[in-house]
N, C-alpha and C positions, 0 to 999 in steps of 0.2 A: 391345351385345354380345349371340353366340348365346347362345340359353340353354343351362344344361349338356348334353353329351350331344351338342350337334348338330355334324354335321359341316361343314368348309366348302365350299362346291360347289366350288373345284376340286380339293380334296384328296381328295373322294369319286369327282369324276372320275380322278382319279391313280389313285387303290388298287381303286376297282371298289367297293368294298365297300357295304355297305345294302343292303336290301329294293328301295328305289327311286332308285338312281345316276341322278344327274343327268345329263341329256342333254346331250351337248355341244352340242348349240344355242343351249342357254342360256347358257354360259358361253366357247365361242369362237364366233365368225367366220371357216371357213377361209376362203370364199371369200366374199373383199371386193372392195373398190377397190382396197386396199393394195399388192394386185398389181402393178400396171400401173404407179405408181411403181419398183416394182424394177426391172420389166422395160425403161424409159423411162432408169432408173439405167445399169444394164449394157449397153446400147446407146450412151447419152454416154458412160460409161467407154471404153470399145472404141474407141469414135470417136476421145475423146483421143489415148488413144494410139497409134493412127493418125497423127493431124496433128501429136502430137509432135514422132514419127520423121520425119513428112516434115519437118519446118520444120529440125529439127536433125543429122539424119544427113547425112554426107558425101557418101556416097555416092548418085549420083544413080539407078543402078540398083537398086534395091533388092533384087534376086534375087542381087547379087555378095555380100553381108555380112547380118550381125546386127544390130537393133535398135539405134538409140541409147541410148548408158548410162544419159540420162533419162529414154526412155520407159520401160527395163525397171524404174528406179525406181517410173515412177507403175504398170507394172503391178503388182508388190510391193506400191503403196501401196493398188491397186484390191480384192486380193487381201485387207488389211488390214483394208480399207474393209468389205467384205463379211463379215465375222468377227463386226465390232463390231456390225455392223446385224443379225445372229442373233441376239448376246447380249443385244444393246437390246431386240429385242424379245419376249424370252423372259418374262422378268416384267412383273407387270400396271403399265401406264402409272402407276396412282395412288403402287406401290412406288416407281415412277422419283421422281416428280415430289415425293418426301415432301423429299425432300435438296434440293429447288430452290432455296432461299435458300444453302444454304451450298456450290451450284457457284456461285453466282452472285459469291459472297462470295470462294472461290477465283479464280476468273477476274477479279476486279477487282484482288485481289495480286497477280495476275503483269502484270496492265497496268501497275500501278505499278512494281511490281520495273522492266519495263523499261526507265524514267524517271526510276532511280535515277542520279545522279551518281556517277561512281566505278567502276562494273559494268566490270570487264576485259570489252573485246574480243571477246577468245577466246569469251565467255559468251554475250552480247548484240553479235552484228555487227552495225552500222547497213549498209543496202542503200541505193542511193540516195536518201543523206540519212536515210530513215526509222527507226526504231529497234524493229522490228515483228516480233522474232525472237528464241529462245533456241536457243542450239546444244548438243543433247544429244548431241557427238558422232559417232553415227550417223549422225543428218540431223538439220534445224532443225522447229523447232516456233511456229509464229503464233501467242499465245494469243489475238489478236481472231475468230480461226474461230469457234475452240469457244466463245468469249462470244457469238457468236448462238442459241447453242441455251439455253446459263443464263437469256437475257435471255430469253426467250422461255417458258422454265419458270416465271419469275422473276414475270411480268408474270401469267403464267395463271394461278397461287400467287396473287395479289394480286387479282385480279377475280373467281375465279372465288365467290365470297358477296358478293359489296358490291353496291352498285345510289347509289354517292357521286357515279359515273364519269359517271352519267346530270345532273348540273351539269357549268355550265362550271368551277369553284372544286374539283369532288373530281378536273379534271385533273390535278390539279397533281402529288400524288404519282405516277400515273406519270410525267408528263413528268419529275420528279427520277429515277425509276428509269433513264429511258433517256437522258439527259445527262449521269448518272456514265459509263457508258462510252464515248457518242459523244464528253465532252472529255476521255477519255485515249486515247481511238486518234487524235482530232484533233491530238494536241500529239504523237506519234510523231512525225511527222506521214502520217497513213492517211487523207487526207480520202473517199478512195474507199468503204474500209470502213467507216468513222463515219456516211457518207451513207444504208445500210439499215437505221439501227434505225428511226427516225421511221415512214417508211413501213409498218414491220414492226408499229410499236407501233399506228400508226391502223388496218392492218387489226383487229388484236385487237380494239380501242379501238369498232370499230363492229360485228365480232361479239359483243362483248358490252356490245352494245346501245345503246352512247355516242349522242348525237345530232347530227346531222351537220351542226346547225346552229353547235353549238359547234366541232366538230373544221375548218368552213368559217372562222370567223373567224378560227381560228389559224393557217389557211393563209395566209389573207388578210394578217395581221399580218405574218407571216413574211418575206412576199412585199415590203410593204413596207419593212419592214427592210433586207432585203437589202442596197439599195445604201450606206446606213449601214455595211455591215460591211467595202465595198470597200477604205479604206483602212486598214484593218487586217491584211488579209491580204497574205503574203508574196510575195517578187518575182516567183518561178516559179511561184505559181497567177493573181497579176494575168495571168502572158504566158499563159499556157492562156485565160484566157479571151479576152484582144486577140488571139489565133492564132486561137479558134472566128468571132470574129465575123469577122476577115478572111477566113475561109473561106468564109463566108455573101455575105462583097463580092467576091468570086470573086478576091482577089488574090493572086497564086502564089510575092508577093516572100520567103514566109516558108516555101516547101517544103522548101527545104534547111538551113532554119534550128528553129523552133521546132514546127512545122508537119510535121516529116520524118516522123514514126510516122505521124502522121496521112493526109496525101498518099502514104505508100509504099503501108497498109493499102489505102487505096479504090483504088490501081491495081494490088493481085493482087484484089481484089474483079471490078473492071471486068475484068480477065485473066482470068476463071472465067464468064462472059456466062452464059447461061443453061443450060447443061448441063457446064459443065466443063474440064476438059482432060484429056488422058491423063496417067496417072501420073508417067511421066522427066518431060514437061513441067515436070507440075504443080512439080515437086519444082526443079526448075533456076529455075523463078520467081521458087520461096519463097527459093533459097539467093544467088539473086543481084540479088537485088530490095534485098538487104540492110536489110530489115526487124527495127525492135529486138523484141525481148520478143514474137518471133513465137510462143514455146512459151507462153504466160502472156496477158499483157492483148488480144495480136491473133491469137490463136487463131482465131477465126471468120473471118478471113481467109484463113485459111491451110486452113482448108475449104471456100470459097467457090471458091478457084483449083482447089480440086480437082475440085469436086462440083456447081459452078455456082449459080447463083439458084435451081434447084430442090434442090439437096445443102443448101444453106442454111436453105431453107423447111422442110425434110424435119426438119434436127435443131431449129428452132423447135419444128417439130410436139411433137417428143418432148421438147422442156419444156412444151410448152400437156399433155400427156398427164402430165407428173407432176403439174403444179399441179393440174389440174382432178380428177384422181386424188384428190390430196389432198383437196379441196373437199368432194368427196362423199363422201368419209371424214367431214371435218368436220360436214357434214351429214346424215349415218346415226350421228353420235355425241351421244345426248340430257343426257351429263353433260354438266357447264362445262368442264372439265379437259383433257378429250380436246379439246374440240371450240378451246378456243382452242392448245390445242398444234397441233391441222389447221391450225388458218389460221395462224400465227403464221409458221411455218415456211416453207409457199409463199409467202410476202408476200418473206420474205427471197430467195427463189430468185428471182422473178419480177422482182422491183426491181432484181438484180446482170445478168440477162440482159438487160434494157433500157438499163439505163445502159451495160453492158459493148457489144453491138450498135450503139448508139447512137453511140460509141465507136469504133470500130472503120468504120462509115459518115459518120461527119464531121457529126454531126448533134448530138453531145454533147462538151464538152471533154475531155479523157485526165486522169482522176485517178486512173489505176492501180488498177482494179479487174478481178478474173480472170471466166475464164467457167466458173459452175459443172460439175464433172464432168468438164471440159475441160481446165482450164489445169493445166498441170504445177506441180507442191505438193503435200507429204504430208498436210497441214494441211488445205487446204479440199477435198481428195478427201474423207480418213476424215471430217469433219465432214459434209460431203454423203448421206456413206453414213449415219451413225448417223442422221441425220435421217431418211430413208428409213427407216431401223430404226423409232423412233418413230411413224412415220405409219401402219407397217406393224403396230407396236404399242394405238397406237389404235383402227384396224380388226380387230385379232384377237379385243382383249378385248371379253368388254362388260363394261359400270359395273356396280362391288359396289355393293349397297346396303351404307350408307344412301347417297343421293346425291341434289344436288339437281338439277333438269331443267334445262336450257342454257336462257337467257336468251330470253326471252320477255316483252313488256310492253307495254300498253296507252298510245297515242299518248298521255296526258296524266297518266299516273302514273309514279311512280317503286318501284313494287313488280312484282314480277314476276308476270305471271298466272297464277291457279292453275290448273296442270292435271291434266287428270284423272291419277288413279292409274295408273302401269306396274307389272304385276309378271313383272321378270325370273326371283326367286327366291322366292315366296312372297304373301302378301297384305300388300300396303302400302296407307298412307296417302297423300295430295296434300294438303298446306297449306303457302300460300305460295309455291308452288316446289317445296315441301321435301318426300319421301320416307324416310319413316323405315321399318324393319321392325319386326315388332311378333306 
């Protein structure tokens, strides 16, 4: 606790009082790599609005009318997302993360609510057989989206001061934390969203110093046990797997059946060639190709049909900038909570992009997963912008003492390396990876 009469550094900065006001460079980082994620988020969101309009607008000539209704809604959601980003980046991330378990419990309760029998269909309306949305009247809310953020905060809160995850049995608790939302989301069923949590967990465990041999063993065991789960899968899930196998075999017999969505997406991607097609042509291709979910899961095919292979690569480049910016923020943060947040969030985004693009080009089964920032949907877009705000928060605020230095271990030791004491706000002493103000 601070000595009597001592002014908190941030309050000193705001008030400008005291003989020696705290330099802004010791409290905030105005210039940081978080801005890269903000720029990438804005460009991807605008591209998404354009692609949604291209996929749904009945006017083949955009000069003859206004944006489609869904594109206008997406623009409104983008503004709401930007506002949420600004709000979430203002308080120090330690204050935000202090309620991590509360967020997690609320999200789990919402996921359970979706599965409660007897809930009126006017409140929980199934879509494509999935109970994933809560009707709020003016829009629908998808709890599994915001659960991604609550999950990252919860796992970061658990791992920040622990070393048990350096042992195989110490991975049990993080695994249970992940299995709770994964199980509830799988039952909806939403296998696409459920598949994102484990890669994010692994990324955070690696950043926290978990041993790769333990994680590799878990992956190998899961891969060997996967065939055992096949008989317990639902018929439509088995059909998706059989469909992707037929695609690899060159069998076109299901192109107007189970593989219709995938084959249409690949046709649009091929039509874009290298440099794309003129806008009226691209709109006609998308409209008359009858591609299902062209504003959601298959929006990547719409982008490539318009801008070609080069445009698709540029779009992936924006995602790469977002992820790289986030990882540089993580590397520059010496406090464990901030570092884990800045690792877990890009893990979700990167995994989601890889799976979605793989679905569109026909190398992965279609499991119903959207493209971050681009696909239509308020819950998804606002969640992505909140992720950007959290990254900016970590990049913008310097850690407050007392804090434990980020995870650094000797190869044969389960205790953090003693690090040289850092002195962001005064004299500190480092001991076993901890720093205390005195």
